mmCIF file of the N, C-alpha and C atoms, coordinates in Angstrom:
data_MODEL
# 
_entry.id   MODEL 
# 
loop_
_atom_site.group_PDB 
_atom_site.id 
_atom_site.type_symbol 
_atom_site.label_atom_id 
_atom_site.label_alt_id 
_atom_site.label_comp_id 
_atom_site.label_asym_id 
_atom_site.label_entity_id 
_atom_site.label_seq_id 
_atom_site.pdbx_PDB_ins_code 
_atom_site.Cartn_x 
_atom_site.Cartn_y 
_atom_site.Cartn_z 
_atom_site.occupancy 
_atom_site.B_iso_or_equiv 
_atom_site.pdbx_formal_charge 
_atom_site.auth_seq_id 
_atom_site.auth_comp_id 
_atom_site.auth_asym_id 
_atom_site.auth_atom_id 
_atom_site.pdbx_PDB_model_num 
ATOM 1   N N  . UNK A 1 1  ? 41.525 91.844  -132.518 1.00 0.00 ? 1  UNK A N  1 
ATOM 2   C CA . UNK A 1 1  ? 40.623 91.199  -133.438 1.00 0.00 ? 1  UNK A CA 1 
ATOM 3   C C  . UNK A 1 1  ? 41.421 90.181  -134.241 1.00 0.00 ? 1  UNK A C  1 
ATOM 4   N N  . UNK A 1 2  ? 40.919 89.011  -134.342 1.00 0.00 ? 2  UNK A N  1 
ATOM 5   C CA . UNK A 1 2  ? 41.566 87.970  -135.125 1.00 0.00 ? 2  UNK A CA 1 
ATOM 6   C C  . UNK A 1 2  ? 40.957 87.937  -136.522 1.00 0.00 ? 2  UNK A C  1 
ATOM 7   N N  . UNK A 1 3  ? 41.847 87.765  -137.513 1.00 0.00 ? 3  UNK A N  1 
ATOM 8   C CA . UNK A 1 3  ? 41.408 87.664  -138.901 1.00 0.00 ? 3  UNK A CA 1 
ATOM 9   C C  . UNK A 1 3  ? 42.291 86.651  -139.613 1.00 0.00 ? 3  UNK A C  1 
ATOM 10  N N  . UNK A 1 4  ? 41.721 86.014  -140.580 1.00 0.00 ? 4  UNK A N  1 
ATOM 11  C CA . UNK A 1 4  ? 42.491 85.114  -141.428 1.00 0.00 ? 4  UNK A CA 1 
ATOM 12  C C  . UNK A 1 4  ? 42.613 85.792  -142.779 1.00 0.00 ? 4  UNK A C  1 
ATOM 13  N N  . UNK A 1 5  ? 43.873 86.010  -143.208 1.00 0.00 ? 5  UNK A N  1 
ATOM 14  C CA . UNK A 1 5  ? 44.105 86.657  -144.493 1.00 0.00 ? 5  UNK A CA 1 
ATOM 15  C C  . UNK A 1 5  ? 45.179 85.882  -145.252 1.00 0.00 ? 5  UNK A C  1 
ATOM 16  N N  . UNK A 1 6  ? 45.112 85.953  -146.551 1.00 0.00 ? 6  UNK A N  1 
ATOM 17  C CA . UNK A 1 6  ? 46.076 85.276  -147.406 1.00 0.00 ? 6  UNK A CA 1 
ATOM 18  C C  . UNK A 1 6  ? 47.050 86.331  -147.927 1.00 0.00 ? 6  UNK A C  1 
ATOM 19  N N  . UNK A 1 7  ? 48.319 86.232  -147.491 1.00 0.00 ? 7  UNK A N  1 
ATOM 20  C CA . UNK A 1 7  ? 49.346 87.188  -147.888 1.00 0.00 ? 7  UNK A CA 1 
ATOM 21  C C  . UNK A 1 7  ? 50.467 86.428  -148.586 1.00 0.00 ? 7  UNK A C  1 
ATOM 22  N N  . UNK A 1 8  ? 50.944 86.966  -149.684 1.00 0.00 ? 8  UNK A N  1 
ATOM 23  C CA . UNK A 1 8  ? 52.033 86.366  -150.435 1.00 0.00 ? 8  UNK A CA 1 
ATOM 24  C C  . UNK A 1 8  ? 53.249 86.190  -149.508 1.00 0.00 ? 8  UNK A C  1 
ATOM 25  N N  . UNK A 1 9  ? 53.742 84.965  -149.385 1.00 0.00 ? 9  UNK A N  1 
ATOM 26  C CA . UNK A 1 9  ? 54.852 84.663  -148.479 1.00 0.00 ? 9  UNK A CA 1 
ATOM 27  C C  . UNK A 1 9  ? 56.121 85.425  -148.834 1.00 0.00 ? 9  UNK A C  1 
ATOM 28  N N  . UNK A 1 10 ? 56.407 85.552  -150.113 1.00 0.00 ? 10 UNK A N  1 
ATOM 29  C CA . UNK A 1 10 ? 57.609 86.268  -150.543 1.00 0.00 ? 10 UNK A CA 1 
ATOM 30  C C  . UNK A 1 10 ? 57.537 87.732  -150.134 1.00 0.00 ? 10 UNK A C  1 
ATOM 31  N N  . UNK A 1 11 ? 56.388 88.333  -150.334 1.00 0.00 ? 11 UNK A N  1 
ATOM 32  C CA . UNK A 1 11 ? 56.171 89.726  -149.960 1.00 0.00 ? 11 UNK A CA 1 
ATOM 33  C C  . UNK A 1 11 ? 56.310 89.898  -148.449 1.00 0.00 ? 11 UNK A C  1 
ATOM 34  N N  . UNK A 1 12 ? 55.732 88.985  -147.710 1.00 0.00 ? 12 UNK A N  1 
ATOM 35  C CA . UNK A 1 12 ? 55.794 89.021  -146.254 1.00 0.00 ? 12 UNK A CA 1 
ATOM 36  C C  . UNK A 1 12 ? 57.231 88.896  -145.755 1.00 0.00 ? 12 UNK A C  1 
ATOM 37  N N  . UNK A 1 13 ? 57.974 87.952  -146.311 1.00 0.00 ? 13 UNK A N  1 
ATOM 38  C CA . UNK A 1 13 ? 59.364 87.739  -145.895 1.00 0.00 ? 13 UNK A CA 1 
ATOM 39  C C  . UNK A 1 13 ? 60.237 88.959  -146.199 1.00 0.00 ? 13 UNK A C  1 
ATOM 40  N N  . UNK A 1 14 ? 60.058 89.544  -147.379 1.00 0.00 ? 14 UNK A N  1 
ATOM 41  C CA . UNK A 1 14 ? 60.853 90.719  -147.733 1.00 0.00 ? 14 UNK A CA 1 
ATOM 42  C C  . UNK A 1 14 ? 60.535 91.884  -146.804 1.00 0.00 ? 14 UNK A C  1 
ATOM 43  N N  . UNK A 1 15 ? 59.259 92.095  -146.516 1.00 0.00 ? 15 UNK A N  1 
ATOM 44  C CA . UNK A 1 15 ? 58.862 93.179  -145.623 1.00 0.00 ? 15 UNK A CA 1 
ATOM 45  C C  . UNK A 1 15 ? 59.438 92.966  -144.222 1.00 0.00 ? 15 UNK A C  1 
ATOM 46  N N  . UNK A 1 16 ? 59.447 91.730  -143.751 1.00 0.00 ? 16 UNK A N  1 
ATOM 47  C CA . UNK A 1 16 ? 59.988 91.440  -142.423 1.00 0.00 ? 16 UNK A CA 1 
ATOM 48  C C  . UNK A 1 16 ? 61.500 91.687  -142.386 1.00 0.00 ? 16 UNK A C  1 
ATOM 49  N N  . UNK A 1 17 ? 62.201 91.356  -143.463 1.00 0.00 ? 17 UNK A N  1 
ATOM 50  C CA . UNK A 1 17 ? 63.644 91.601  -143.531 1.00 0.00 ? 17 UNK A CA 1 
ATOM 51  C C  . UNK A 1 17 ? 63.940 93.094  -143.543 1.00 0.00 ? 17 UNK A C  1 
ATOM 52  N N  . UNK A 1 18 ? 63.192 93.840  -144.353 1.00 0.00 ? 18 UNK A N  1 
ATOM 53  C CA . UNK A 1 18 ? 63.433 95.275  -144.485 1.00 0.00 ? 18 UNK A CA 1 
ATOM 54  C C  . UNK A 1 18 ? 63.114 96.042  -143.205 1.00 0.00 ? 18 UNK A C  1 
ATOM 55  N N  . UNK A 1 19 ? 62.120 95.590  -142.474 1.00 0.00 ? 19 UNK A N  1 
ATOM 56  C CA . UNK A 1 19 ? 61.701 96.307  -141.262 1.00 0.00 ? 19 UNK A CA 1 
ATOM 57  C C  . UNK A 1 19 ? 62.335 95.752  -139.997 1.00 0.00 ? 19 UNK A C  1 
ATOM 58  N N  . UNK A 1 20 ? 62.967 94.592  -140.109 1.00 0.00 ? 20 UNK A N  1 
ATOM 59  C CA . UNK A 1 20 ? 63.610 93.938  -138.956 1.00 0.00 ? 20 UNK A CA 1 
ATOM 60  C C  . UNK A 1 20 ? 62.621 93.588  -137.849 1.00 0.00 ? 20 UNK A C  1 
ATOM 61  N N  . UNK A 1 21 ? 61.388 93.303  -138.213 1.00 0.00 ? 21 UNK A N  1 
ATOM 62  C CA . UNK A 1 21 ? 60.413 92.848  -137.213 1.00 0.00 ? 21 UNK A CA 1 
ATOM 63  C C  . UNK A 1 21 ? 60.487 91.328  -137.124 1.00 0.00 ? 21 UNK A C  1 
ATOM 64  N N  . UNK A 1 22 ? 60.062 90.799  -136.001 1.00 0.00 ? 22 UNK A N  1 
ATOM 65  C CA . UNK A 1 22 ? 60.211 89.368  -135.773 1.00 0.00 ? 22 UNK A CA 1 
ATOM 66  C C  . UNK A 1 22 ? 58.923 88.573  -135.979 1.00 0.00 ? 22 UNK A C  1 
ATOM 67  N N  . UNK A 1 23 ? 57.779 89.236  -135.912 1.00 0.00 ? 23 UNK A N  1 
ATOM 68  C CA . UNK A 1 23 ? 56.517 88.509  -136.041 1.00 0.00 ? 23 UNK A CA 1 
ATOM 69  C C  . UNK A 1 23 ? 55.639 89.121  -137.131 1.00 0.00 ? 23 UNK A C  1 
ATOM 70  N N  . UNK A 1 24 ? 54.755 88.296  -137.651 1.00 0.00 ? 24 UNK A N  1 
ATOM 71  C CA . UNK A 1 24 ? 53.807 88.772  -138.665 1.00 0.00 ? 24 UNK A CA 1 
ATOM 72  C C  . UNK A 1 24 ? 52.870 89.811  -138.059 1.00 0.00 ? 24 UNK A C  1 
ATOM 73  N N  . UNK A 1 25 ? 52.467 89.588  -136.826 1.00 0.00 ? 25 UNK A N  1 
ATOM 74  C CA . UNK A 1 25 ? 51.577 90.541  -136.152 1.00 0.00 ? 25 UNK A CA 1 
ATOM 75  C C  . UNK A 1 25 ? 52.230 91.918  -136.067 1.00 0.00 ? 25 UNK A C  1 
ATOM 76  N N  . UNK A 1 26 ? 53.494 91.936  -135.658 1.00 0.00 ? 26 UNK A N  1 
ATOM 77  C CA . UNK A 1 26 ? 54.220 93.197  -135.552 1.00 0.00 ? 26 UNK A CA 1 
ATOM 78  C C  . UNK A 1 26 ? 54.335 93.874  -136.918 1.00 0.00 ? 26 UNK A C  1 
ATOM 79  N N  . UNK A 1 27 ? 54.588 93.087  -137.961 1.00 0.00 ? 27 UNK A N  1 
ATOM 80  C CA . UNK A 1 27 ? 54.696 93.623  -139.317 1.00 0.00 ? 27 UNK A CA 1 
ATOM 81  C C  . UNK A 1 27 ? 53.376 94.246  -139.776 1.00 0.00 ? 27 UNK A C  1 
ATOM 82  N N  . UNK A 1 28 ? 52.281 93.551  -139.542 1.00 0.00 ? 28 UNK A N  1 
ATOM 83  C CA . UNK A 1 28 ? 50.961 94.068  -139.944 1.00 0.00 ? 28 UNK A CA 1 
ATOM 84  C C  . UNK A 1 28 ? 50.650 95.359  -139.193 1.00 0.00 ? 28 UNK A C  1 
ATOM 85  N N  . UNK A 1 29 ? 50.928 95.390  -137.891 1.00 0.00 ? 29 UNK A N  1 
ATOM 86  C CA . UNK A 1 29 ? 50.661 96.603  -137.109 1.00 0.00 ? 29 UNK A CA 1 
ATOM 87  C C  . UNK A 1 29 ? 51.516 97.766  -137.590 1.00 0.00 ? 29 UNK A C  1 
ATOM 88  N N  . UNK A 1 30 ? 52.798 97.500  -137.848 1.00 0.00 ? 30 UNK A N  1 
ATOM 89  C CA . UNK A 1 30 ? 53.689 98.536  -138.360 1.00 0.00 ? 30 UNK A CA 1 
ATOM 90  C C  . UNK A 1 30 ? 53.200 99.034  -139.721 1.00 0.00 ? 30 UNK A C  1 
ATOM 91  N N  . UNK A 1 31 ? 52.834 98.104  -140.579 1.00 0.00 ? 31 UNK A N  1 
ATOM 92  C CA . UNK A 1 31 ? 52.376 98.457  -141.922 1.00 0.00 ? 31 UNK A CA 1 
ATOM 93  C C  . UNK A 1 31 ? 51.118 99.322  -141.883 1.00 0.00 ? 31 UNK A C  1 
ATOM 94  N N  . UNK A 1 32 ? 50.170 98.944  -141.049 1.00 0.00 ? 32 UNK A N  1 
ATOM 95  C CA . UNK A 1 32 ? 48.939 99.727  -140.948 1.00 0.00 ? 32 UNK A CA 1 
ATOM 96  C C  . UNK A 1 32 ? 49.209 101.110 -140.368 1.00 0.00 ? 32 UNK A C  1 
ATOM 97  N N  . UNK A 1 33 ? 50.072 101.180 -139.369 1.00 0.00 ? 33 UNK A N  1 
ATOM 98  C CA . UNK A 1 33 ? 50.420 102.480 -138.772 1.00 0.00 ? 33 UNK A CA 1 
ATOM 99  C C  . UNK A 1 33 ? 51.065 103.389 -139.808 1.00 0.00 ? 33 UNK A C  1 
ATOM 100 N N  . UNK A 1 34 ? 51.982 102.840 -140.595 1.00 0.00 ? 34 UNK A N  1 
ATOM 101 C CA . UNK A 1 34 ? 52.653 103.634 -141.625 1.00 0.00 ? 34 UNK A CA 1 
ATOM 102 C C  . UNK A 1 34 ? 51.690 104.066 -142.723 1.00 0.00 ? 34 UNK A C  1 
ATOM 103 N N  . UNK A 1 35 ? 50.763 103.196 -143.102 1.00 0.00 ? 35 UNK A N  1 
ATOM 104 C CA . UNK A 1 35 ? 49.768 103.547 -144.109 1.00 0.00 ? 35 UNK A CA 1 
ATOM 105 C C  . UNK A 1 35 ? 48.888 104.703 -143.612 1.00 0.00 ? 35 UNK A C  1 
ATOM 106 N N  . UNK A 1 36 ? 48.453 104.605 -142.376 1.00 0.00 ? 36 UNK A N  1 
ATOM 107 C CA . UNK A 1 36 ? 47.620 105.668 -141.794 1.00 0.00 ? 36 UNK A CA 1 
ATOM 108 C C  . UNK A 1 36 ? 48.392 106.979 -141.749 1.00 0.00 ? 36 UNK A C  1 
ATOM 109 N N  . UNK A 1 37 ? 49.646 106.912 -141.329 1.00 0.00 ? 37 UNK A N  1 
ATOM 110 C CA . UNK A 1 37 ? 50.490 108.108 -141.259 1.00 0.00 ? 37 UNK A CA 1 
ATOM 111 C C  . UNK A 1 37 ? 50.653 108.745 -142.639 1.00 0.00 ? 37 UNK A C  1 
ATOM 112 N N  . UNK A 1 38 ? 50.910 107.917 -143.635 1.00 0.00 ? 38 UNK A N  1 
ATOM 113 C CA . UNK A 1 38 ? 51.081 108.406 -144.997 1.00 0.00 ? 38 UNK A CA 1 
ATOM 114 C C  . UNK A 1 38 ? 49.805 109.065 -145.515 1.00 0.00 ? 38 UNK A C  1 
ATOM 115 N N  . UNK A 1 39 ? 48.675 108.427 -145.295 1.00 0.00 ? 39 UNK A N  1 
ATOM 116 C CA . UNK A 1 39 ? 47.401 108.969 -145.785 1.00 0.00 ? 39 UNK A CA 1 
ATOM 117 C C  . UNK A 1 39 ? 47.051 110.274 -145.079 1.00 0.00 ? 39 UNK A C  1 
ATOM 118 N N  . UNK A 1 40 ? 47.374 110.371 -143.783 1.00 0.00 ? 40 UNK A N  1 
ATOM 119 C CA . UNK A 1 40 ? 47.126 111.629 -143.067 1.00 0.00 ? 40 UNK A CA 1 
ATOM 120 C C  . UNK A 1 40 ? 47.972 112.758 -143.641 1.00 0.00 ? 40 UNK A C  1 
ATOM 121 N N  . UNK A 1 41 ? 49.237 112.454 -143.975 1.00 0.00 ? 41 UNK A N  1 
ATOM 122 C CA . UNK A 1 41 ? 50.105 113.466 -144.581 1.00 0.00 ? 41 UNK A CA 1 
ATOM 123 C C  . UNK A 1 41 ? 49.563 113.903 -145.933 1.00 0.00 ? 41 UNK A C  1 
ATOM 124 N N  . UNK A 1 42 ? 49.102 112.934 -146.724 1.00 0.00 ? 42 UNK A N  1 
ATOM 125 C CA . UNK A 1 42 ? 48.525 113.270 -148.034 1.00 0.00 ? 42 UNK A CA 1 
ATOM 126 C C  . UNK A 1 42 ? 47.313 114.174 -147.873 1.00 0.00 ? 42 UNK A C  1 
ATOM 127 N N  . UNK A 1 43 ? 46.465 113.849 -146.890 1.00 0.00 ? 43 UNK A N  1 
ATOM 128 C CA . UNK A 1 43 ? 45.278 114.662 -146.650 1.00 0.00 ? 43 UNK A CA 1 
ATOM 129 C C  . UNK A 1 43 ? 45.671 116.070 -146.213 1.00 0.00 ? 43 UNK A C  1 
ATOM 130 N N  . UNK A 1 44 ? 46.697 116.170 -145.376 1.00 0.00 ? 44 UNK A N  1 
ATOM 131 C CA . UNK A 1 44 ? 47.169 117.475 -144.926 1.00 0.00 ? 44 UNK A CA 1 
ATOM 132 C C  . UNK A 1 44 ? 47.704 118.285 -146.099 1.00 0.00 ? 44 UNK A C  1 
ATOM 133 N N  . UNK A 1 45 ? 48.489 117.632 -146.975 1.00 0.00 ? 45 UNK A N  1 
ATOM 134 C CA . UNK A 1 45 ? 49.016 118.327 -148.159 1.00 0.00 ? 45 UNK A CA 1 
ATOM 135 C C  . UNK A 1 45 ? 47.883 118.830 -149.042 1.00 0.00 ? 45 UNK A C  1 
ATOM 136 N N  . UNK A 1 46 ? 46.839 118.018 -149.177 1.00 0.00 ? 46 UNK A N  1 
ATOM 137 C CA . UNK A 1 46 ? 45.698 118.414 -149.998 1.00 0.00 ? 46 UNK A CA 1 
ATOM 138 C C  . UNK A 1 46 ? 45.004 119.632 -149.392 1.00 0.00 ? 46 UNK A C  1 
ATOM 139 N N  . UNK A 1 47 ? 44.852 119.621 -148.076 1.00 0.00 ? 47 UNK A N  1 
ATOM 140 C CA . UNK A 1 47 ? 44.197 120.748 -147.406 1.00 0.00 ? 47 UNK A CA 1 
ATOM 141 C C  . UNK A 1 47 ? 45.031 122.015 -147.500 1.00 0.00 ? 47 UNK A C  1 
ATOM 142 N N  . UNK A 1 48 ? 46.352 121.880 -147.396 1.00 0.00 ? 48 UNK A N  1 
ATOM 143 C CA . UNK A 1 48 ? 47.217 123.051 -147.409 1.00 0.00 ? 48 UNK A CA 1 
ATOM 144 C C  . UNK A 1 48 ? 47.506 123.551 -148.812 1.00 0.00 ? 48 UNK A C  1 
ATOM 145 N N  . UNK A 1 49 ? 47.456 122.652 -149.790 1.00 0.00 ? 49 UNK A N  1 
ATOM 146 C CA . UNK A 1 49 ? 47.747 123.043 -151.164 1.00 0.00 ? 49 UNK A CA 1 
ATOM 147 C C  . UNK A 1 49 ? 49.194 123.476 -151.308 1.00 0.00 ? 49 UNK A C  1 
ATOM 148 N N  . UNK A 1 50 ? 49.431 124.445 -152.163 1.00 0.00 ? 50 UNK A N  1 
ATOM 149 C CA . UNK A 1 50 ? 50.788 124.931 -152.409 1.00 0.00 ? 50 UNK A CA 1 
ATOM 150 C C  . UNK A 1 50 ? 51.082 126.221 -151.658 1.00 0.00 ? 50 UNK A C  1 
ATOM 151 N N  . UNK A 1 51 ? 50.254 126.556 -150.710 1.00 0.00 ? 51 UNK A N  1 
ATOM 152 C CA . UNK A 1 51 ? 50.417 127.778 -149.946 1.00 0.00 ? 51 UNK A CA 1 
ATOM 153 C C  . UNK A 1 51 ? 51.555 127.629 -148.950 1.00 0.00 ? 51 UNK A C  1 
ATOM 154 N N  . UNK A 1 52 ? 52.360 128.661 -148.827 1.00 0.00 ? 52 UNK A N  1 
ATOM 155 C CA . UNK A 1 52 ? 53.417 128.646 -147.821 1.00 0.00 ? 52 UNK A CA 1 
ATOM 156 C C  . UNK A 1 52 ? 52.801 129.028 -146.486 1.00 0.00 ? 52 UNK A C  1 
ATOM 157 N N  . UNK A 1 53 ? 52.957 128.142 -145.518 1.00 0.00 ? 53 UNK A N  1 
ATOM 158 C CA . UNK A 1 53 ? 52.349 128.357 -144.205 1.00 0.00 ? 53 UNK A CA 1 
ATOM 159 C C  . UNK A 1 53 ? 53.406 128.127 -143.135 1.00 0.00 ? 53 UNK A C  1 
ATOM 160 N N  . UNK A 1 54 ? 53.417 128.983 -142.170 1.00 0.00 ? 54 UNK A N  1 
ATOM 161 C CA . UNK A 1 54 ? 54.313 128.823 -141.028 1.00 0.00 ? 54 UNK A CA 1 
ATOM 162 C C  . UNK A 1 54 ? 53.545 128.075 -139.942 1.00 0.00 ? 54 UNK A C  1 
ATOM 163 N N  . UNK A 1 55 ? 53.920 126.813 -139.701 1.00 0.00 ? 55 UNK A N  1 
ATOM 164 C CA . UNK A 1 55 ? 53.273 126.015 -138.674 1.00 0.00 ? 55 UNK A CA 1 
ATOM 165 C C  . UNK A 1 55 ? 54.296 125.621 -137.616 1.00 0.00 ? 55 UNK A C  1 
ATOM 166 N N  . UNK A 1 56 ? 53.864 125.702 -136.380 1.00 0.00 ? 56 UNK A N  1 
ATOM 167 C CA . UNK A 1 56 ? 54.724 125.242 -135.299 1.00 0.00 ? 56 UNK A CA 1 
ATOM 168 C C  . UNK A 1 56 ? 54.411 123.777 -135.020 1.00 0.00 ? 56 UNK A C  1 
ATOM 169 N N  . UNK A 1 57 ? 55.268 123.140 -134.253 1.00 0.00 ? 57 UNK A N  1 
ATOM 170 C CA . UNK A 1 57 ? 55.030 121.762 -133.860 1.00 0.00 ? 57 UNK A CA 1 
ATOM 171 C C  . UNK A 1 57 ? 53.707 121.654 -133.107 1.00 0.00 ? 57 UNK A C  1 
ATOM 172 N N  . UNK A 1 58 ? 53.403 122.620 -132.272 1.00 0.00 ? 58 UNK A N  1 
ATOM 173 C CA . UNK A 1 58 ? 52.149 122.632 -131.519 1.00 0.00 ? 58 UNK A CA 1 
ATOM 174 C C  . UNK A 1 58 ? 50.952 122.691 -132.468 1.00 0.00 ? 58 UNK A C  1 
ATOM 175 N N  . UNK A 1 59 ? 51.047 123.511 -133.497 1.00 0.00 ? 59 UNK A N  1 
ATOM 176 C CA . UNK A 1 59 ? 49.971 123.610 -134.494 1.00 0.00 ? 59 UNK A CA 1 
ATOM 177 C C  . UNK A 1 59 ? 49.736 122.262 -135.176 1.00 0.00 ? 59 UNK A C  1 
ATOM 178 N N  . UNK A 1 60 ? 50.826 121.613 -135.568 1.00 0.00 ? 60 UNK A N  1 
ATOM 179 C CA . UNK A 1 60 ? 50.707 120.313 -136.230 1.00 0.00 ? 60 UNK A CA 1 
ATOM 180 C C  . UNK A 1 60 ? 50.116 119.260 -135.295 1.00 0.00 ? 60 UNK A C  1 
ATOM 181 N N  . UNK A 1 61 ? 50.535 119.272 -134.043 1.00 0.00 ? 61 UNK A N  1 
ATOM 182 C CA . UNK A 1 61 ? 49.996 118.310 -133.083 1.00 0.00 ? 61 UNK A CA 1 
ATOM 183 C C  . UNK A 1 61 ? 48.502 118.521 -132.887 1.00 0.00 ? 61 UNK A C  1 
ATOM 184 N N  . UNK A 1 62 ? 48.071 119.759 -132.840 1.00 0.00 ? 62 UNK A N  1 
ATOM 185 C CA . UNK A 1 62 ? 46.644 120.060 -132.691 1.00 0.00 ? 62 UNK A CA 1 
ATOM 186 C C  . UNK A 1 62 ? 45.870 119.579 -133.918 1.00 0.00 ? 62 UNK A C  1 
ATOM 187 N N  . UNK A 1 63 ? 46.433 119.771 -135.103 1.00 0.00 ? 63 UNK A N  1 
ATOM 188 C CA . UNK A 1 63 ? 45.782 119.309 -136.324 1.00 0.00 ? 63 UNK A CA 1 
ATOM 189 C C  . UNK A 1 63 ? 45.641 117.786 -136.316 1.00 0.00 ? 63 UNK A C  1 
ATOM 190 N N  . UNK A 1 64 ? 46.657 117.092 -135.816 1.00 0.00 ? 64 UNK A N  1 
ATOM 191 C CA . UNK A 1 64 ? 46.605 115.645 -135.730 1.00 0.00 ? 64 UNK A CA 1 
ATOM 192 C C  . UNK A 1 64 ? 45.511 115.202 -134.763 1.00 0.00 ? 64 UNK A C  1 
ATOM 193 N N  . UNK A 1 65 ? 45.394 115.885 -133.635 1.00 0.00 ? 65 UNK A N  1 
ATOM 194 C CA . UNK A 1 65 ? 44.336 115.526 -132.665 1.00 0.00 ? 65 UNK A CA 1 
ATOM 195 C C  . UNK A 1 65 ? 42.957 115.770 -133.281 1.00 0.00 ? 65 UNK A C  1 
ATOM 196 N N  . UNK A 1 66 ? 42.836 116.822 -134.060 1.00 0.00 ? 66 UNK A N  1 
ATOM 197 C CA . UNK A 1 66 ? 41.565 117.138 -134.715 1.00 0.00 ? 66 UNK A CA 1 
ATOM 198 C C  . UNK A 1 66 ? 41.176 116.062 -135.731 1.00 0.00 ? 66 UNK A C  1 
ATOM 199 N N  . UNK A 1 67 ? 42.173 115.391 -136.314 1.00 0.00 ? 67 UNK A N  1 
ATOM 200 C CA . UNK A 1 67 ? 41.928 114.344 -137.311 1.00 0.00 ? 67 UNK A CA 1 
ATOM 201 C C  . UNK A 1 67 ? 41.288 113.107 -136.676 1.00 0.00 ? 67 UNK A C  1 
ATOM 202 N N  . UNK A 1 68 ? 41.580 112.865 -135.425 1.00 0.00 ? 68 UNK A N  1 
ATOM 203 C CA . UNK A 1 68 ? 41.073 111.665 -134.754 1.00 0.00 ? 68 UNK A CA 1 
ATOM 204 C C  . UNK A 1 68 ? 39.657 111.869 -134.418 1.00 0.00 ? 68 UNK A C  1 
# 
């Protein structure tokens, strides 16, 4: 999908330097992926609360599939 957006050039340049990406498209895709990942973790923390839970990698992967 093509979109026209106005992004602060200084912010864009700093983000590209920090992430070592070469294109704006790659930076936007990386940024959106990281935002989604962060929000999913926050949602998981909210669901789990402060309870101590023993989860395996398989359990976490299943929870991630359920989120989609």
